[in-house]
C-alpha positions in Angstrom: 18.2 -41.5 -10.1 14.4 -41.0 -10.2 13.0 -39.3 -7.1 9.3 -39.6 -6.3 7.4 -37.6 -3.7 4.0 -38.8 -2.5 3.7 -36.6 0.6 1.7 -33.7 -0.4 1.2 -33.4 -4.2 2.7 -36.1 -6.4 5.9 -35.0 -8.1 9.0 -36.5 -9.6 12.6 -35.4 -10.5 15.6 -36.9 -12.1 19.0 -36.7 -10.4 20.1 -36.4 -6.7 19.8 -32.6 -6.6 16.0 -32.6 -7.1 16.1 -29.9 -9.8 13.4 -29.8 -12.4 10.6 -31.2 -10.2 7.6 -32.1 -12.2 4.1 -32.5 -10.8 2.0 -35.3 -12.1 -1.8 -35.5 -11.8 -4.8 -37.1 -13.6 -4.7 -40.7 -14.7 -0.9 -40.6 -15.2 -0.5 -39.6 -11.6 -2.9 -42.2 -10.3 -1.0 -44.9 -12.2 2.4 -43.8 -11.0 1.2 -43.4 -7.4 -0.4 -46.8 -7.3 2.7 -48.5 -8.8 5.0 -46.6 -6.4 3.0 -47.7 -3.3 3.3 -51.3 -4.6 6.9 -51.0 -5.8 8.5 -54.3 -6.7 5.2 -55.9 -7.5 3.6 -56.3 -10.9 -0.1 -55.8 -11.4 -2.2 -57.2 -14.2 -3.8 -54.6 -16.5 -7.3 -55.8 -15.5 -6.4 -55.3 -11.8 -5.2 -51.8 -12.5 -8.2 -51.0 -14.6 -10.6 -52.2 -11.9 -8.9 -50.1 -9.3 -8.0 -46.9 -11.2 -10.7 -46.8 -13.8 -13.7 -48.5 -12.2 -17.1 -48.4 -14.0 -16.1 -45.8 -16.6 -17.3 -46.6 -20.1 -16.8 -49.9 -21.9 -13.8 -52.2 -21.6 -12.2 -51.2 -24.9 -12.4 -47.5 -24.1 -10.9 -48.1 -20.6 -8.1 -50.2 -22.1 -7.3 -47.5 -24.6 -7.3 -44.8 -21.8 -5.0 -47.0 -19.7 -2.6 -47.5 -22.6 -2.5 -43.8 -23.3 -1.8 -43.0 -19.6 1.0 -45.6 -19.5 2.6 -44.2 -22.6 2.5 -40.6 -21.2 3.9 -41.8 -17.9 6.8 -43.5 -19.6 7.6 -40.4 -21.5 7.7 -38.4 -18.3 9.9 -40.7 -16.1 11.8 -42.8 -18.6 13.6 -40.0 -20.4 17.2 -39.1 -21.1 19.6 -42.0 -20.5 16.8 -44.1 -19.0 15.6 -46.7 -21.4 12.0 -47.8 -21.8 11.3 -50.6 -19.3 14.1 -49.6 -16.9 11.7 -48.0 -14.4 8.3 -49.4 -15.4 8.9 -53.1 -15.7 6.7 -55.9 -17.2 6.5 -59.5 -16.2 6.0 -62.6 -18.4 2.3 -62.3 -18.1 2.1 -58.7 -19.2 1.8 -57.3 -15.6 3.1 -53.9 -14.9 5.0 -52.5 -11.9 7.6 -50.0 -10.7 10.9 -51.7 -10.7 12.2 -52.7 -7.3 15.8 -52.9 -8.5 16.0 -49.6 -10.4 17.7 -46.5 -8.9 14.5 -45.0 -7.5 14.1 -42.9 -4.3 10.6 -42.9 -2.9 9.8 -40.7 0.1 7.2 -43.1 1.6 9.7 -45.9 1.5 12.2 -43.8 3.2 9.6 -42.8 5.8 8.6 -46.3 6.6 12.2 -47.6 6.7 13.2 -44.8 9.1 10.5 -45.2 11.7 10.1 -49.0 11.6 12.9 -49.8 14.1 11.8 -47.2 16.5 8.2 -48.5 16.6 9.2 -52.2 16.8 10.9 -52.1 20.2 9.8 -51.2 23.8 10.7 -47.7 24.6 13.3 -48.6 27.2 15.3 -50.6 24.6 15.5 -47.9 22.0 19.0 -46.7 21.0 19.9 -43.3 19.7 20.0 -44.5 16.1 16.4 -45.7 16.3 15.3 -42.5 17.9 17.1 -40.5 15.2 15.2 -42.6 12.6 11.9 -41.6 14.2 12.9 -38.0 13.9 14.0 -38.4 10.3 10.7 -40.1 9.4 8.6 -37.4 11.1 10.6 -34.7 9.2 9.8 -36.4 5.9 6.1 -36.2 6.6 5.5 -32.7 5.2 1.8 -33.4 4.6 -0.6 -36.2 4.1 0.2 -38.3 1.0 -1.5 -37.8 -2.3 -3.5 -34.7 -1.2 -4.8 -34.3 -4.8 -6.4 -37.7 -5.0 -9.8 -38.7 -3.6 -10.0 -42.3 -4.8 -10.7 -45.0 -2.2 -7.3 -46.6 -2.5 -5.6 -43.3 -2.0 -7.7 -42.5 1.0 -6.8 -45.9 2.6 -3.1 -45.3 2.0 -3.4 -41.7 3.3 -4.9 -43.0 6.6 -2.3 -45.7 6.9 0.6 -43.3 6.6 -1.1 -40.8 8.9 -1.4 -43.5 11.5 2.3 -44.4 11.2 3.2 -40.7 11.5 1.1 -40.2 14.7 2.6 -43.4 16.2 6.1 -42.1 15.5 5.2 -38.7 17.1 3.7 -40.5 20.1 6.8 -42.6 20.6 9.0 -39.5 20.3 6.8 -37.8 23.0 7.3 -40.8 25.3 11.1 -40.8 24.8 11.4 -37.1 25.5 9.2 -37.4 28.6 11.3 -40.2 30.0 14.4 -38.1 29.4 12.9 -35.1 31.1 12.8 -33.1 27.9 9.3 -31.7 28.5 9.5 -28.9 26.0 10.2 -31.4 23.2 7.4 -33.7 24.5 5.0 -30.8 24.4 5.9 -30.0 20.8 5.3 -33.6 19.7 2.0 -33.8 21.5 0.8 -30.6 19.9 1.9 -31.9 16.5 -0.4 -34.9 17.1 -3.3 -32.7 17.9 -2.6 -30.7 14.8 -3.5 -33.9 12.9 -6.2 -35.3 15.2 -7.5 -32.7 17.6 -10.0 -35.1 19.1 -7.4 -37.3 20.7 -8.4 -36.9 24.3 -5.5 -39.1 25.5 -3.1 -36.6 24.0 -4.9 -33.7 25.7 -4.3 -35.5 29.0 -0.6 -36.0 28.2 -0.3 -32.4 27.4 -1.9 -31.4 30.7 0.6 -33.6 32.6 3.5 -32.3 30.5 2.6 -28.7 31.2 2.5 -29.4 34.9 5.9 -31.2 34.7 7.4 -28.1 33.0 6.0 -25.8 35.6 3.1 -24.4 33.6 0.1 -25.3 35.7 -2.1 -22.5 34.3 -1.4 -23.8 30.8 -2.5 -27.3 31.9 -5.8 -26.0 33.1 -6.3 -24.1 29.8 -5.5 -27.2 27.9 -8.4 -28.9 29.7 -10.7 -26.1 28.8 -9.6 -26.4 25.2 -10.2 -30.1 25.2 -13.6 -29.7 26.9 -14.9 -27.1 24.5 -13.6 -29.1 21.5 -15.4 -32.3 22.5 -18.6 -30.5 23.2 -18.5 -28.5 19.9 -17.5 -31.5 17.7 -19.1 -34.5 19.4 -21.6 -33.0 21.9 -19.9 -35.0 24.7 -18.0 -34.1 27.9 -14.5 -35.2 28.8 -13.8 -38.8 30.0 -13.6 -39.6 33.7 -9.8 -39.9 33.4 -9.5 -36.4 32.0 -11.8 -35.0 34.7 -9.8 -36.7 37.5 -6.6 -35.3 36.2 -8.1 -31.8 35.9 -9.2 -31.9 39.5 -5.8 -33.2 40.7 -4.0 -30.3 38.9 -6.6 -27.8 40.1 -6.3 -29.0 43.8 -2.5 -28.8 43.5 -2.7 -25.3 42.1 -4.9 -24.1 44.9 -3.4 -25.8 47.9 0.2 -26.1 46.8 0.6 -29.2 48.9 -1.0 -32.1 47.0 1.0 -33.9 44.4 -0.3 -35.0 41.0 0.7 -38.5 39.8 2.0 -38.5 36.3 2.5 -41.8 34.5 3.7 -41.4 30.9 1.3 -43.6 28.8 3.0 -46.7 27.4 5.9 -46.7 29.9 5.6 -49.6 32.2 7.7 -51.3 34.8 8.8 -48.0 36.3 7.7 -46.4 39.6 5.1 -43.7 39.1 6.8 -40.3 39.3 5.1 -37.6 41.4 5.0 -33.9 40.6 6.8 -31.9 43.2 5.0 -28.9 44.7 6.0 -25.9 42.7 6.8 -22.7 44.7 4.7 -19.6 44.0 5.9 -16.7 42.0 8.3 -14.9 44.2 7.0 -11.6 42.9 3.5 -12.3 44.0 2.3 -12.8 47.6 1.2 -16.4 48.2 -2.2 -15.2 49.6 -3.0 -13.4 46.4 -2.1 -16.5 44.4 -4.4 -18.6 46.4 -7.3 -16.2 46.1 -6.8 -15.7 42.4 -6.5 -19.5 41.8 -9.7 -20.2 43.8 -11.6 -17.6 41.8 -10.5 -19.0 38.5 -11.2 -22.6 39.5 -14.7 -21.7 40.8 -15.5 -20.0 37.5 -14.1 -23.0 35.5 -16.0 -25.5 37.7 -19.3 -23.6 37.2 -18.8 -23.4 33.5 -18.0 -27.1 33.4 -21.1 -28.0 35.3 -23.3 -25.9 33.0 -21.7 -27.5 29.9 -22.3 -31.0 31.1 -26.0 -30.5 31.8 -28.3 -32.1 29.3 -30.1 -29.5 27.1 -33.7 -28.7 28.0 -36.3 -30.8 26.3 
């Protein structure tokens, strides 16, 4: 069996135990990566040259460079008991492709196969096997694919797989929220922000999840983190939805009597759950809690108003 890893740096290994892993870079790596992503399809040499060696020298030089890269790649992956042509196949017209029938394990194929059922159904219809598939796919995503490549085709594939990864994390966050597993939901939301820190919708979900798990102060800190990030990176303030949620959580923290509606995004057809009023810390007098909360919120509100003012001309 040939094992190919595209997540992170491109590498290959023969056998099921993954010993003797070999990293592949340069033009050999580009050729293998492109063939792996289109596994089962044959590409003409002119098509591969146009994508992998665009506008580099004359046609004969490019053709020679391509043939050299293909020869080197065959020597790396078609070795031992594997015969020439078993893994890198050719069609009648001379097209080249990575065989779809050969004994090849590809991490991106395993990733897409694992998460596809969990993303195809409404959340209320998911079964445990499909949720486990989402978890398996997320675990396979060690890093963005092909981190050593900067070609346009590689960047497009990187963005595609990152989007699938974020969608899988979002779905797992929804599942955990519906099941009341708020700690797990928080971990998935934080993983999304690790990849895309400017997802304001995820910041809002984290605020809700922190409140649901009894961490109201952390919810307010999450708002501050979101506000500062948006201002620093985009020079904008939070959306109205984010501001409204912040004020609801802040009011609940001060008064202890108002409830904050929390509707998990993407979950429909269910009554909106309401946050119960959380009791104060039994070790701290209620009056001290209220005074401290009001002081903190007054400071936060004043900082927020200052940050949202347009800069002087």
